[in-house]
NUTI-867775 format. One record per residue: x, y, z of N, C-alpha, C, O in turn; residue in one letter. Coordinates in Angstrom, 1 decimal, padded with zeros to 4 digits. Each point is the difference from the previous one (the first is absolute). Layout:
{{X, Y, Z}, {X, Y, Z}, {X, Y, Z}, {X, Y, Z}, "A"}
...
This chain:
{{-158.2, 100.6, 259.4}, {000.4, -000.5, 001.3}, {001.4, -000.4, 000.1}, {000.3, -001.1, 000.4}, "X"}
{{000.7, 002.0, -000.7}, {001.4, -000.3, 000.2}, {000.6, 001.1, 001.0}, {-000.3, 001.2, -000.1}, "X"}
{{001.1, -001.7, 001.0}, {000.6, 000.8, 001.0}, {-001.0, 000.8, 000.8}, {-000.9, -000.6, 000.6}, "X"}
{{000.8, 001.9, -000.7}, {-000.9, 000.8, 000.8}, {-001.3, 000.3, -000.7}, {-000.9, 000.6, 000.6}, "X"}
{{000.7, -001.0, -001.9}, {-001.2, 000.3, -000.7}, {-001.1, -000.9, 000.5}, {000.2, -001.1, 000.5}, "X"}
{{-001.4, 001.5, -000.8}, {-001.2, -000.7, 000.4}, {-000.4, -000.9, -001.1}, {000.5, 000.1, -001.1}, "X"}
{{-001.4, -001.0, 001.3}, {-000.5, -000.9, -001.0}, {000.6, -001.4, 000.1}, {000.8, -000.3, 000.9}, "X"}
{{-001.1, -000.6, -001.8}, {000.5, -001.4, 000.1}, {000.9, -000.2, -001.2}, {-000.3, 000.4, -001.1}, "X"}
{{001.5, -000.9, 001.4}, {001.0, -000.2, -001.0}, {-000.3, -001.3, -000.8}, {000.0, -001.1, 000.6}, "X"}
{{-000.1, 001.2, -001.9}, {-000.1, -001.1, -000.8}, {000.7, 000.4, -001.4}, {000.1, 001.1, -000.3}, "X"}
{{000.2, -002.1, -000.4}, {000.6, 000.2, -001.3}, {-000.9, 000.7, -000.9}, {000.3, 001.0, -000.7}, "X"}
{{-001.6, -001.4, 000.7}, {-001.0, 000.6, -000.8}, {-000.2, 001.5, 000.4}, {-000.2, 000.9, -000.9}, "X"}
{{000.2, -000.6, 002.2}, {-000.1, 001.4, 000.4}, {001.1, 000.8, -000.4}, {-000.1, 001.2, -000.4}, "X"}
{{001.3, -001.8, 000.4}, {001.2, 000.8, -000.5}, {-000.1, 000.4, -001.5}, {000.3, 001.1, -000.4}, "X"}
{{-000.9, -002.1, -000.4}, {-000.2, 000.3, -001.4}, {-001.1, 001.1, -000.1}, {000.1, 000.9, -000.9}, "X"}
{{-001.1, -001.0, 001.6}, {-001.1, 001.0, 000.0}, {000.5, 001.3, 000.4}, {-000.3, 001.0, -000.6}, "X"}
{{001.1, -000.9, 001.7}, {000.6, 001.3, 000.4}, {000.9, 000.6, -001.1}, {-000.1, 001.2, -000.3}, "X"}
{{000.8, -002.0, -000.4}, {000.9, 000.5, -001.1}, {-000.9, 000.5, -001.1}, {000.3, 001.1, -000.6}, "X"}
{{-001.4, -001.8, 000.3}, {-000.9, 000.4, -001.0}, {-000.6, 001.4, 000.3}, {-000.2, 000.9, -000.8}, "X"}
{{-000.2, -000.7, 002.1}, {-000.6, 001.2, 000.4}, {001.0, 001.2, -000.2}, {-000.3, 001.0, -000.5}, "X"}
{{001.6, -001.3, 000.9}, {001.0, 001.1, -000.1}, {000.3, 000.3, -001.5}, {000.2, 001.1, -000.4}, "X"}
{{-000.2, -002.2, -000.4}, {000.3, 000.2, -001.5}, {-001.1, 000.8, -000.6}, {000.2, 000.9, -000.8}, "X"}
{{-001.5, -001.2, 001.1}, {-001.1, 000.7, -000.5}, {000.0, 001.5, 000.5}, {-000.4, 000.9, -000.8}, "X"}
{{000.8, -000.7, 002.0}, {000.0, 001.3, 000.6}, {001.0, 000.9, -000.8}, {-000.2, 001.1, -000.3}, "X"}
{{001.4, -001.7, 000.0}, {001.0, 000.8, -000.8}, {-000.5, 000.3, -001.4}, {000.4, 001.0, -000.5}, "X"}
{{-001.2, -001.9, -000.1}, {-000.5, 000.2, -001.3}, {-001.3, 000.8, -000.1}, {-000.4, 000.4, -001.1}, "X"}
{{-000.2, -000.1, 002.2}, {-001.2, 000.8, 000.0}, {000.2, 001.4, -000.5}, {001.0, 000.7, 000.4}, "X"}
{{-001.8, -000.2, -001.4}, {000.2, 001.3, -000.6}, {000.2, 001.1, 001.0}, {000.9, 000.9, -000.3}, "X"}
{{-001.7, -000.9, 001.3}, {000.2, 001.1, 001.0}, {001.3, 000.0, 000.7}, {000.6, 001.1, 000.2}, "X"}
{{-000.1, -002.3, 000.2}, {001.3, -000.1, 000.6}, {001.1, 000.3, -001.0}, {001.1, 000.6, 000.4}, "X"}
{{-001.3, -001.1, -001.6}, {001.1, 000.3, -001.0}, {000.2, 001.5, -000.2}, {001.1, 000.5, -000.1}, "X"}
{{-002.2, 000.2, 000.0}, {000.0, 001.5, -000.1}, {000.6, 000.6, 001.2}, {001.0, 000.8, -000.1}, "X"}
{{-001.5, -001.2, 001.3}, {000.5, 000.7, 001.2}, {001.4, -000.2, 000.3}, {000.7, 000.9, 000.4}, "X"}
{{-000.1, -002.1, -000.7}, {001.3, -000.3, 000.3}, {000.9, -000.1, -001.3}, {001.2, -000.4, 000.1}, "X"}
{{-001.7, 000.8, -001.2}, {000.7, 000.1, -001.3}, {000.6, -001.3, -000.3}, {001.2, -000.1, -000.3}, "X"}
{{-002.0, -001.0, 000.3}, {000.5, -001.3, -000.3}, {-000.2, -000.4, -001.4}, {-001.1, 000.3, -000.6}, "X"}
{{002.1, -000.9, -000.1}, {-000.2, -000.4, -001.3}, {-000.1, -001.6, 000.1}, {000.9, -000.7, 000.3}, "X"}
{{-002.1, 000.2, -000.6}, {-000.3, -001.4, 000.2}, {000.9, -000.9, -000.9}, {000.2, -001.1, 000.3}, "X"}
{{000.3, 001.7, -001.4}, {000.8, -000.8, -000.9}, {001.4, -000.2, 000.6}, {000.8, -000.8, -000.5}, "X"}
{{-000.5, 001.5, 001.5}, {001.4, -000.1, 000.7}, {-000.1, -000.8, 001.3}, {001.0, -000.1, 000.7}, "X"}
{{-002.2, -000.3, -000.3}, {-000.1, -000.7, 001.3}, {000.6, -001.4, -000.1}, {-000.1, -000.7, -001.1}, "X"}
{{000.8, 000.3, 002.1}, {000.6, -001.3, 000.1}, {-000.4, -000.7, 001.3}, {000.0, 000.6, 001.1}, "X"}
{{-000.5, -001.8, -001.3}, {-000.4, -000.8, 001.2}, {001.3, -000.8, 000.5}, {000.6, -000.7, -000.8}, "X"}
{{-000.2, 000.9, 002.0}, {001.3, -000.6, 000.5}, {-000.2, -000.5, 001.4}, {-000.8, 000.5, 000.8}, "X"}
{{001.5, -001.6, -000.6}, {000.0, -000.6, 001.4}, {001.2, -000.9, 000.2}, {000.7, -000.4, -000.9}, "X"}
{{-000.4, 000.2, 002.2}, {001.1, -000.9, 000.4}, {-000.5, -001.2, 000.8}, {-000.9, 000.2, 000.8}, "X"}
{{001.4, -001.3, -001.2}, {-000.4, -001.3, 000.7}, {-001.5, -000.2, 000.0}, {-000.5, -000.2, -001.1}, "X"}
{{-000.2, 000.3, 002.2}, {-001.4, -000.2, 000.0}, {-000.7, 001.0, -000.9}, {-000.9, -000.3, -000.8}, "X"}
{{001.3, 001.6, 000.9}, {-000.6, 001.0, -000.8}, {000.3, -000.2, -001.5}, {-000.8, 000.3, -000.9}, "X"}
{{002.0, -000.9, 000.6}, {000.3, -000.3, -001.4}, {-000.9, -001.1, -000.6}, {-000.5, 000.1, -001.1}, "X"}
{{000.2, -001.1, 002.0}, {-001.0, -001.0, -000.4}, {-001.4, 000.5, -000.2}, {-000.7, -000.3, -001.0}, "X"}
{{000.3, 001.2, 001.9}, {-001.3, 000.6, -000.1}, {-000.1, 000.9, -001.2}, {-001.0, 000.0, -000.7}, "X"}
{{002.1, 000.7, 000.4}, {000.0, 000.9, -001.2}, {-000.2, -000.9, -001.3}, {-000.7, 000.4, -000.9}, "X"}
{{001.4, -001.5, 000.8}, {-000.1, -000.8, -001.2}, {-001.4, -000.6, -000.1}, {-000.6, 000.0, -001.1}, "X"}
{{000.0, -000.5, 002.2}, {-001.4, -000.5, -000.1}, {-000.9, 001.1, -000.4}, {-000.9, -000.3, -000.8}, "X"}
{{001.0, 001.4, 001.4}, {-001.0, 001.1, -000.3}, {000.2, 000.4, -001.5}, {-001.0, 000.2, -000.7}, "X"}
{{002.3, -000.1, 000.3}, {000.2, 000.5, -001.4}, {-000.6, -001.0, -001.0}, {-000.4, 000.4, -001.1}, "X"}
{{000.4, -001.7, 001.4}, {-000.6, -001.0, -000.9}, {-001.5, 000.2, -000.1}, {-000.6, -000.5, -001.0}, "X"}
{{000.0, 001.1, 002.0}, {-001.5, 000.2, 000.0}, {-000.4, 001.3, -000.6}, {-001.2, 000.2, -000.4}, "X"}
{{002.1, 000.8, 000.4}, {-000.5, 001.4, -000.3}, {000.8, 000.4, -001.3}, {001.2, 000.3, 000.1}, "X"}
{{-001.9, -000.1, -001.2}, {000.7, 000.4, -001.2}, {000.5, 001.4, -000.1}, {000.7, 000.4, -000.9}, "X"}
{{-001.1, 000.4, 001.9}, {000.6, 001.4, 000.1}, {001.4, 000.0, 000.5}, {000.7, 001.0, -000.1}, "X"}
{{-000.3, -002.1, 000.7}, {001.4, -000.1, 000.5}, {000.9, -000.4, -001.2}, {-000.1, -001.0, -000.6}, "X"}
{{001.0, 001.9, 000.2}, {000.9, -000.2, -001.1}, {001.4, -000.2, 000.4}, {000.8, -000.4, -000.9}, "X"}
{{-000.4, 000.7, 002.1}, {001.3, -000.1, 000.5}, {000.0, -000.6, 001.4}, {-000.7, 000.5, 000.9}, "X"}
{{001.6, -001.5, -000.7}, {000.1, -000.6, 001.3}, {001.4, -000.3, 000.4}, {000.8, -000.4, -000.9}, "X"}
{{-000.4, 000.8, 002.1}, {001.3, -000.4, 000.5}, {-000.2, -000.9, 001.2}, {-000.7, 000.4, 001.0}, "X"}
{{001.2, -001.6, -001.1}, {-000.2, -000.9, 001.1}, {001.4, -000.5, 000.5}, {000.7, -000.6, -000.8}, "X"}
{{-000.3, 001.0, 002.0}, {001.3, -000.4, 000.5}, {-000.2, -001.2, 000.9}, {-000.6, 000.2, 001.1}, "X"}
{{001.2, -001.3, -001.5}, {-000.2, -001.2, 000.8}, {-001.5, -000.3, 000.3}, {-000.3, -000.4, 001.1}, "X"}
{{-000.5, 000.6, -002.2}, {-001.4, -000.2, 000.2}, {-000.3, -001.5, 000.4}, {000.4, -000.9, -000.7}, "X"}
{{-001.2, 000.8, 001.7}, {-000.2, -001.4, 000.5}, {-001.5, -000.4, -000.3}, {-000.9, 000.8, 000.0}, "X"}
{{000.8, -002.0, -000.5}, {-001.3, -000.6, -000.2}, {-000.4, -000.8, 001.2}, {000.3, -001.2, 000.1}, "X"}
{{-001.0, 001.9, 000.8}, {-000.4, -000.7, 001.3}, {-001.0, -001.0, -000.2}, {-000.2, -000.9, 000.9}, "X"}
{{-000.6, 000.9, -002.0}, {-001.0, -001.0, -000.2}, {000.7, -001.4, -000.2}, {-000.5, -001.0, 000.5}, "X"}
{{001.6, 001.0, -001.3}, {000.7, -001.2, -000.2}, {000.5, -000.6, 001.3}, {-000.1, -001.2, 000.3}, "X"}
{{000.7, 002.1, 000.5}, {000.5, -000.4, 001.3}, {-001.1, -000.6, 000.9}, {000.2, -001.0, 000.6}, "X"}
{{-001.3, 001.7, -000.5}, {-001.1, -000.4, 000.8}, {-000.6, -001.4, -000.4}, {-000.2, -000.8, 000.8}, "X"}
{{000.1, 000.6, -002.1}, {-000.5, -001.3, -000.5}, {001.0, -001.1, 000.3}, {-000.4, -001.1, 000.4}, "X"}
{{001.7, 001.4, -000.5}, {001.0, -001.1, 000.3}, {000.0, -000.3, 001.5}, {000.1, -001.2, 000.4}, "X"}
{{-000.3, 002.2, 000.4}, {000.0, -000.2, 001.5}, {-001.2, -000.8, 000.4}, {000.1, -000.8, 000.9}, "X"}
{{-001.3, 001.1, -001.5}, {-001.2, -000.7, 000.3}, {-000.1, -001.4, -000.5}, {-000.7, -000.8, 000.5}, "X"}
{{001.5, 000.5, -001.6}, {-000.1, -001.2, -000.7}, {000.7, -001.2, 000.7}, {-000.5, -001.1, 000.0}, "X"}
{{001.6, 001.4, 000.6}, {000.9, -001.1, 000.5}, {000.9, 000.6, 001.1}, {000.8, 000.9, -000.3}, "X"}
{{-000.8, -001.5, 001.5}, {000.8, 000.5, 001.0}, {001.5, -000.3, -000.3}, {000.9, 000.9, 000.4}, "X"}
{{-000.5, -002.0, -001.1}, {001.4, -000.2, -000.3}, {000.4, 001.1, -001.0}, {001.1, 000.5, 000.0}, "X"}
{{-002.0, -000.2, -001.0}, {000.3, 001.0, -001.0}, {000.1, 001.3, 000.7}, {000.8, 000.9, -000.4}, "X"}
{{-001.6, -000.6, 001.5}, {000.0, 001.2, 000.7}, {001.4, 000.2, 000.6}, {000.5, 001.1, 000.0}, "X"}
{{000.0, -002.1, 000.6}, {001.4, 000.1, 000.6}, {001.0, 000.3, -001.1}, {000.9, 000.9, 000.2}, "X"}
{{-001.0, -001.6, -001.3}, {001.0, 000.2, -001.1}, {-000.2, 001.5, -000.5}, {001.0, 000.6, -000.3}, "X"}
{{-002.2, -000.2, 000.1}, {-000.3, 001.3, -000.5}, {000.5, 001.1, 001.0}, {000.6, 001.0, -000.5}, "X"}
{{-000.8, -001.2, 001.8}, {000.5, 000.9, 001.0}, {001.5, 000.1, -000.1}, {000.6, 001.1, 000.0}, "X"}
{{000.1, -002.2, -000.1}, {001.5, 000.0, -000.1}, {000.4, 000.7, -001.3}, {000.9, 000.8, 000.1}, "X"}
{{-001.6, -001.1, -001.2}, {000.4, 000.7, -001.3}, {-000.1, 001.5, 000.1}, {000.9, 000.7, -000.4}, "X"}
{{-002.1, -000.2, 001.0}, {-000.2, 001.4, 000.1}, {001.1, 000.7, 000.9}, {000.4, 001.1, -000.2}, "X"}
{{-000.1, -001.9, 001.3}, {001.0, 000.6, 000.9}, {001.3, 000.1, -000.6}, {000.7, 001.0, 000.1}, "X"}
{{-000.2, -002.0, -000.9}, {001.2, 000.0, -000.7}, {000.0, 001.1, -001.1}, {001.0, 000.7, -000.2}, "X"}
{{-002.1, -000.6, -000.4}, {-000.1, 001.1, -001.1}, {000.1, 001.3, 000.7}, {000.7, 000.9, -000.6}, "X"}
{{-001.3, -000.6, 001.7}, {000.1, 001.2, 000.7}, {001.4, 000.3, 000.4}, {000.5, 001.1, -000.2}, "X"}
{{000.2, -002.1, 000.7}, {001.4, 000.2, 000.5}, {000.8, 000.3, -001.3}, {000.9, 000.9, 000.1}, "X"}
{{-001.1, -001.5, -001.2}, {000.7, 000.3, -001.2}, {-000.2, 001.4, -000.5}, {001.0, 000.7, -000.4}, "X"}
{{-002.2, -000.2, 000.5}, {-000.3, 001.4, -000.4}, {000.7, 001.0, 000.9}, {000.6, 000.9, -000.5}, "X"}
{{-000.7, -001.2, 001.8}, {000.6, 000.9, 000.9}, {001.6, 000.0, -000.1}, {000.6, 001.1, 000.0}, "X"}
{{-000.1, -002.2, -000.2}, {001.5, -000.1, -000.2}, {000.4, 000.8, -001.3}, {001.0, 000.7, 000.0}, "X"}
{{-001.7, -000.9, -001.1}, {000.3, 000.7, -001.2}, {-000.1, 001.5, 000.2}, {000.9, 000.7, -000.5}, "X"}
{{-001.9, -000.2, 001.2}, {-000.2, 001.4, 000.2}, {001.2, 000.5, 000.9}, {000.6, 001.1, -000.4}, "X"}
{{-000.2, -001.8, 001.4}, {001.1, 000.4, 000.8}, {001.3, 000.0, -000.7}, {000.8, 001.0, 000.1}, "X"}
{{-000.5, -002.0, -000.9}, {001.2, -000.1, -000.8}, {000.0, 001.1, -001.0}, {001.1, 000.6, -000.3}, "X"}
{{-002.2, -000.3, -000.3}, {-000.1, 001.1, -001.0}, {000.3, 001.3, 000.6}, {000.7, 000.8, -000.6}, "X"}
{{-001.2, -000.6, 001.9}, {000.2, 001.3, 000.6}, {001.5, 000.3, 000.3}, {000.5, 001.1, -000.1}, "X"}
{{000.3, -002.2, 000.4}, {001.4, 000.2, 000.3}, {000.9, -000.2, -001.3}, {001.2, 000.0, 000.1}, "X"}
{{-001.9, -000.1, -001.2}, {000.8, -000.1, -001.3}, {000.6, -001.4, -000.3}, {000.9, 000.0, -000.8}, "X"}
{{-001.4, -001.0, 001.5}, {000.6, -001.3, -000.2}, {-000.6, -000.8, -001.2}, {000.5, -000.9, -000.5}, "X"}
{{-001.7, 001.4, 000.0}, {-000.6, -000.6, -001.2}, {-000.6, 001.1, -000.8}, {-000.5, -000.3, -001.1}, "X"}
């Protein structure tokens, strides 16, 4: 259930969807049809997807390689936001500043300043 897809979006569903895709890639029929070498598969994601990739990899021993770019642990954020409204404000400010820092570094890197 993200953007135009159907279904209900939850963190658990995202992990389940990733598991389905991973098992589909490793299925013998699909490996043969698409000439996939399961020993060369890499589970990768960015931000939310990076966090989901790490969680899934911790549960599935067939995952031997993971790339997580700015992988986010949304569980920690959700627990902090639910625990304390003062902490929620501080957490929101921290995440906003962190995001600005990441964007600034990317921009400066693009123009060769760092």
